[in-house]
N, C-alpha and C positions, 0 to 999 in steps of 0.2 A: 073779089077781094077776100071773101070768106075762104075760098079754096086755098089761097096762098097762106093765110095764117093757120089754117088747119094742117096744111102740108108742112109748114114750118114747125108747128107744135108737135106733129107726129115725128118729124125728123129729130127734134130736140129730145123727145121722149125716147126714141130708139137709141140715140147717141148716149143719153144718160143711162139707159138700161144696159147698153153694151159696156160702158165704163164701169158700172156697178158690178156687172157680171164678171168682168175681168178682175176687178179688185177682190171680189169674193173668191174667184178661182185662185188668185195669187195667195190670198190668206190661207185658204184650205190647203194648197200645195205646201206652203211653208209649215203649217201645222202638221200635216202628214209627214213631211220630211223630218220634223223634230220629234215626232211621236216615239220612234224606237229608242231614242236617247233618253227621253223622259221616262219611258217604261223601264228601261234598264236601271236608271237612277232610283226609281221607286222600288224595284226589286231589291236593289242593294240596301236601301234604307229598311225595307221590311225584313230582310235577312238579318241585318244588324239588330233590329228590335227583337226579333225572335230569339237571338242569341244573348240578349242582355241578361245579366245576373238576376234581376228582379223577375223577369219572365221565367227563367229556369227555376227560381225559388217557388214561384207561384205554381208551376207545373208539378213540382215535387210535393208541395203542400196539398194540391188537389188530389194527386195520386194517393197520398197517405190517407186523406179524408175519405176518399172513395173506398179504399181497402177497409178502413175502420167501420164505415157504414155497412159495407157488404158483410163483414164478419158478424155484425150485430143484428142483421135483418132477421135471422132465423131464431132469435132468442125467444124462449118461452117465458111467460110471466106467471108466477103463482098468484092467483087471485085471493085465495084464502085457504088456510089449513085449519081443519076442525079435528079436535081430539075427542073421541067418543069414549066415555067412561060409564061404568054401570050406573044407570039412573039419570045421567045427564051428558050433555056435550058442551064443549067450550072451544071458542076459536082462538087462534094464536093472536089475532089482533086485539081481542078483549083482554088476553093475558098481558100483552105488551102495554096496553093502555093502563091497566091496573098497576103494573110495575112502575110506569112513568109517574102516575099519581102518588104511589107509595114513596118513590125517590124524592119527589117534590115535597111531600109532607114531612119527610125525615131530613130534608135539606142536605141530601147527599150530593156531592160534587163528583163529576167524572164524565167521561165520554163513551167508553166502550161498555156495553151491557151484554152479559151472557145470561141465557135463560135455561133452566134445567127443570123439566116437568117430571114430578114423581107421581106416577099413577096410583101406587099403593096408598100414599098419604093424601092423594087428591090435592096436591100443592105444587106451586111453581116457585122455585128458588132462583135467586139471581145474584150475580156479582157485578160490581161496577169497577172498571179498570182492574179486573182480576181480584178484587177484594170483596169478601162476602162475610156474612155472619148468620147465625140462626134467626136473626131478626129480619133478614132480607128474604121474606117469604110472602106469598099470596095464597090464600085459601081458595081453591077453585070452586068450592061449594058456594061461595058468595058471588060468583060472576054470573 
């Protein structure tokens, strides 16, 4: 009796396996048949996205940014400028700092500051927004 039930179970398993294999084959064939259509549809959608105005704007923005960065890569930066005078040396940053303090102390308002170093007088004169006076002066001996 064991042989019959084993044979029957084997036959049932074979039949189920055959049916499952056929179902899988059918599904794979349908998927393969549909694949070119899906691929073409995806290509069309991707092409439309690539041509979208936002994508074009982004491309242009990136191109401009890359050009700007490339232009500025080779820029040299001045670390410090030192003016050597008989008996002492003074840096531009110390002159600028002294001028800022002088402007603050005199409550002078403005944005653009120009500096003029007079070596003979050992002084730095400045203007604020193009306006100056004899009082807009820093004695370089004090720096």
